[in-house]
Each structure stands twice: as C-alpha cells, then as structure tokens.
C-alpha positions in Angstrom: 31.6 43.0 -109.3 28.6 40.9 -110.3 27.7 40.3 -106.6 27.1 43.5 -104.8 25.2 44.6 -101.7 24.4 48.3 -102.5 21.5 49.3 -100.2 21.9 46.2 -98.0 22.6 46.2 -94.3 24.6 43.3 -92.8 25.4 42.2 -89.3 28.5 40.0 -88.8 29.1 38.6 -85.4 32.7 38.0 -84.1 33.9 40.4 -86.8 36.9 41.9 -84.9 39.3 39.1 -86.0 39.7 36.2 -88.3 36.8 35.1 -90.5 34.4 37.6 -89.2 36.7 40.5 -90.0 37.3 39.1 -93.5 33.5 38.7 -94.0 32.8 42.2 -92.8 35.4 43.8 -95.0 34.3 41.9 -98.1 30.6 42.8 -97.6 31.6 46.5 -97.1 33.8 46.4 -100.2 30.8 45.2 -102.2 28.6 48.0 -100.9 26.9 46.8 -97.7 26.5 48.9 -94.6 28.0 46.7 -91.9 27.5 46.2 -88.1 30.8 44.9 -86.9 29.9 42.9 -83.8 32.6 41.7 -81.5 32.7 41.2 -77.7 36.5 41.4 -78.0 37.3 38.3 -75.9 40.1 35.8 -76.1 39.7 32.5 -78.0 38.2 30.9 -74.9 35.7 33.7 -74.4 37.3 35.5 -71.5 37.8 39.2 -71.5 36.4 42.0 -73.6 37.7 44.8 -75.7 36.3 47.0 -78.5 39.6 47.7 -80.1 39.5 45.0 -82.8 36.0 45.9 -83.9 36.8 49.6 -84.0 39.8 48.9 -86.2 37.6 47.0 -88.7 35.1 49.9 -88.7 37.9 52.4 -89.3 39.2 50.4 -92.2 35.7 50.2 -93.8 35.2 53.9 -93.4 38.7 54.7 -94.8 37.6 52.8 -97.9 34.5 54.9 -98.2 32.1 52.5 -96.6 29.6 52.7 -93.7 29.9 50.7 -90.5 29.6 50.9 -86.8 30.8 48.5 -84.0 28.8 46.9 -81.3 30.1 44.8 -78.4 27.1 42.7 -77.8 27.7 39.3 -76.2 25.7 37.1 -78.6 24.8 34.8 -75.7 22.8 37.6 -74.1 19.6 38.3 -76.0 19.1 41.8 -74.6 22.5 42.9 -75.8 21.8 41.5 -79.3 18.4 43.3 -79.3 20.2 46.6 -78.6 22.6 45.9 -81.5 19.8 45.3 -83.9 17.8 48.3 -82.7 20.8 50.5 -83.4 21.1 49.1 -86.9 17.4 49.8 -87.5 17.6 53.3 -86.1 20.6 54.1 -88.2 19.8 52.3 -91.5 16.2 51.1 -91.3 16.7 47.5 -92.3 18.7 44.4 -91.8 19.2 42.2 -94.9 22.1 39.9 -94.0 23.2 38.1 -90.8 26.4 36.1 -90.6 26.4 34.1 -87.3 30.2 33.8 -87.0 31.0 34.5 -83.3 32.5 31.5 -81.5 34.9 30.3 -78.8 36.8 27.1 -78.0 37.1 25.2 -74.7 38.7 22.0 -76.0 39.2 19.0 -73.7 38.3 15.3 -74.0 34.8 14.6 -72.7 36.1 12.8 -69.6 38.1 15.8 -68.5 35.7 18.5 -69.6 33.8 20.6 -67.0 30.1 20.9 -67.9 30.4 24.6 -67.5 32.8 24.7 -70.4 30.4 22.5 -72.4 27.5 24.8 -71.7 29.4 28.0 -72.4 30.4 26.8 -75.9 26.8 25.8 -76.6 25.6 29.2 -75.4 27.9 31.1 -77.7 27.7 29.0 -80.8 24.1 27.7 -80.7 22.3 30.3 -78.5 24.3 33.1 -80.0 23.1 32.1 -83.4 19.5 31.7 -82.1 19.6 35.1 -80.3 20.9 37.0 -83.3 18.5 35.2 -85.7 15.5 35.8 -83.4 16.4 39.5 -83.2 16.3 40.0 -87.0 13.7 37.4 -88.0 10.6 39.5 -87.8 12.4 42.4 -89.6 13.3 40.1 -92.4 9.8 38.6 -92.6 8.3 42.1 -92.9 10.8 43.1 -95.6 10.1 39.8 -97.4 13.9 39.4 -97.7 16.7 38.1 -95.7 20.0 36.1 -96.0 21.2 34.3 -92.9 24.5 32.3 -92.7 25.1 29.9 -89.9 28.7 28.8 -89.2 29.0 25.1 -88.8 32.1 22.9 -88.8 33.5 19.6 -89.9 33.9 18.9 -86.2 30.1 18.9 -85.9 29.4 17.0 -89.0 32.1 14.4 -88.6 33.6 14.7 -85.1 36.9 15.8 -83.8 38.7 14.6 -80.7 38.4 17.0 -77.7 35.5 18.9 -79.2 32.3 17.4 -77.9 31.0 20.8 -76.9 32.0 22.5 -80.1 30.9 19.6 -82.3 27.5 19.4 -80.6 26.9 23.2 -81.1 28.1 23.1 -84.7 25.7 20.2 -85.5 22.9 21.9 -83.7 23.0 25.0 -85.8 22.3 22.8 -88.8 19.1 21.5 -87.2 18.2 25.1 -86.5 18.9 26.1 -90.1 16.8 23.2 -91.6 13.6 24.3 -89.9 14.2 28.1 -90.5 14.4 27.3 -94.2 10.9 25.8 -94.0 9.5 28.7 -92.0 11.2 31.6 -93.8 10.9 30.4 -97.4 7.6 32.2 -98.1 9.2 35.5 -97.1 12.3 35.0 -99.2 14.5 34.4 -96.2 17.3 32.0 -97.3 19.3 30.3 -94.6 22.5 28.5 -95.3 25.6 27.3 -93.4 29.3 27.8 -94.0 31.7 25.1 -92.9 35.1 26.9 -92.9 38.7 25.8 -92.6 41.0 28.7 -92.1 44.1 29.9 -90.3 42.6 31.9 -87.5 43.0 32.3 -83.7 41.0 29.1 -83.5 43.5 27.0 -85.5 46.8 28.8 -85.2 48.3 26.4 -82.7 46.8 23.3 -84.3 48.3 23.4 -87.7 51.9 23.9 -89.2 52.8 27.3 -90.6 53.0 26.1 -94.2 49.4 24.8 -94.1 48.2 27.9 -92.4 49.5 30.0 -95.2 47.2 28.2 -97.6 44.2 28.5 -95.3 43.4 32.2 -95.8 40.3 33.8 -94.3 39.7 35.4 -97.7 39.3 32.0 -99.4 36.5 31.1 -96.9 34.9 34.6 -97.2 34.5 34.1 -101.0 32.1 31.3 -100.2 30.3 33.3 -97.4 29.7 36.1 -99.9 27.9 33.7 -102.2 25.6 32.7 -99.4 24.7 36.4 -98.7 23.8 37.1 -102.3 20.2 37.7 -103.6 20.7 34.6 -105.7 21.9 32.5 -102.8 20.6 28.9 -102.4 18.9 27.9 -99.3 19.5 25.0 -97.0 23.0 24.5 -98.3 26.1 23.6 -96.3 29.0 25.1 -98.1 32.4 23.8 -97.1 35.3 26.2 -97.8 39.0 26.4 -97.1 42.5 26.7 -98.7 40.9 27.3 -102.1 38.7 24.2 -101.9 34.9 24.3 -102.1 32.3 21.6 -101.6 28.8 21.1 -100.4 27.8 18.6 -97.6 24.4 16.9 -97.2 22.7 14.5 -94.9 21.3 11.5 -96.8 18.9 8.7 -95.8 18.9 5.3 -97.4 15.7 4.2 -99.1 15.4 1.5 -96.4 13.0 -1.4 -96.2 9.5 -2.3 -94.9 9.1 -5.1 -92.3 5.7 -6.6 -91.7 4.3 -6.7 -88.1 5.5 -10.2 -87.4 9.1 -9.2 -88.4 9.3 -6.0 -86.5 11.8 -7.2 -84.0 15.5 -6.6 -83.3 16.7 -10.0 -84.7 14.9 -9.5 -88.0 16.2 -6.0 -88.3 19.8 -7.2 -87.8 19.2 -9.9 -90.4 18.2 -7.2 -92.9 20.9 -4.7 -91.9 22.8 -4.8 -95.2 19.6 -4.2 -97.2 18.3 -1.3 -95.0 21.6 0.4 -95.0 22.2 0.0 -98.8 22.8 3.6 -100.1 22.0 2.9 -103.7 18.9 5.1 -103.8 19.7 7.4 -100.8 18.2 10.9 -100.8 18.5 14.1 -99.0 15.0 14.6 -97.4 13.4 18.1 -97.6 11.8 17.9 -94.1 11.2 15.5 -91.2 7.8 14.8 -92.6 9.3 13.3 -95.7 10.7 10.5 -93.7 7.3 9.7 -92.3 5.8 9.9 -95.7 8.4 7.5 -97.1 7.8 4.9 -94.4 4.0 5.1 -94.6 4.1 4.7 -98.4 6.3 1.6 -98.0 3.8 0.2 -95.6 0.8 0.9 -97.9 2.6 -0.6 -100.9 3.2 -3.7 -98.9 -0.4 -4.0 -97.8 -1.6 -3.7 -101.4 0.9 -6.3 -102.7 
C-alpha cells in the first residue's frame, strides 16, 4: 500500500456505523491507531449505545490493529476534550481527524421546529468545531495534522427538506477555508469530503439497486486520500458510487462602476457583463476579493 499511516493516530467521529465505520477500518488497515468515536444514537440523534463502536474496535483488534472507543457527544466540548485527552495519554499524538458524525431531522422549513434546526447545526457544525478545537493546538505543536470535514451536496446545491442540514454542511466549508489559512504554516491540511453512500442516512431515500452501487468503501477511498501526508488542502472531494470529482466556489471577474453609476439601475443594466464567467476564479481568501475590486478601481482612475 503506497498510502500508509504507520505511527499515526486518527480520530473518526460517528464511526460506529456507515461511513465512519468504513473510514475507521480503512485507516486501521493501513496502520493507524484509531479512536472510534460514536454516541451510538439513532439517525435523528436520539438514544445512545456503545455497542456499534465496540464492534468496530473488536474488528480492528482482531486484524492486529490498535483502537479504543469513546462515546463523546461531539456537540459537547467537554466530552470531546476527554476523548482527545485519552488519545494523548494512550498514544501521545493526534495526526488525523475525520469529522463524520451527523444526524438528520428533515422537514420543509415551514414545518420545521427551530429546535430541530439548532440540533442539526450543533451536531454537524459545532461538532466539527469542538473536535477540531480539541486537536488544533496538538497539531500545531506537532507541525502536522490532517483534518477532514464532511460536507454535502445538500449544502453546496440545496435539497428539499434539509434547510438545517444544508446550512450546517455549507458552514463547515467556511470553517475549513479559514482553518486552511491559519494552519498552513504548521502543515495542517484541511479538506472536505462530500459523500454519497448507502447508509442509515439514505437507506429509505433511494432504491435498493442504487444503494448497492453506493458503497461506503467507495467514499472511504477518497477520505483516505485526504488523510495522507501528500493530501491537498482546501479541497472539496466529492465521492460516491465509484465517481470522484472536486467542487469549488468561483467568482466572476466582474466590472468596475464609477461613482456616478453606483446605483441599482446601472448594476441591473450591466448584469450580463458582471455575471459573465469567462474569467472566473476560485479566490484564495476573502482579502483577494477586496484586492480585485480595489485594483479595478485604481485601473479605472489611471485610465
């Protein structure tokens, strides 16, 4: 195996079932010591059980690997801190974090209770924040880290009945973008995985024939790439059913409007020009947008 994780320690959240389980087993197969995190709740986040996580640990150990389970609720920072402290006490480092834990509370926005909106945000977004915060200084001191966010096409493109889930999954991309800038000097690479797989989250949404193609293992193959020493950073890798692609947010080159034309009617009149994507680019940071607009203004002043 060209990609291996000998000597590396990985934490995978939501690793008792589905994608997380697949990620944890694959990391262990390639030599990583793995913290198998799972609260053990149902798809909607209710309940708790350690059985699934313990089964994953047992499987890893049966194959000669090292692992332990931890039932931290990722939405509770103190529980996450305890999980990371146990990993450090046992193995002395944390090299890889896959923020995979998630729940669904699907309803159209008009029918959705705000408590369900907040809970999904707490698990997906704040769960990713809590776990990343707990390992961030460790990775900075090591001058090494690989962090994977789990985003979704529902966040990037929308999906009926998933305003809460979509908002959370888009939010982790904003979180990723700034972490990339802050962690780069310490060799912390942060990427996102946008999976499509037949799991508890999708089992009643798709026909059986399609689910057979959408294996967790096909997604995990992509996740492993994002955990490697040679992993890119700030990449959104989409994976599912054997298909792989990257997604990016682009901004058109745009136009400059002199002061006398900076009004809504003039902007509407120039709409086709400002939205022309001929020279669109993926910007490296928010400051690059400011730089672009200031340069256009200065060029116009010198013309």
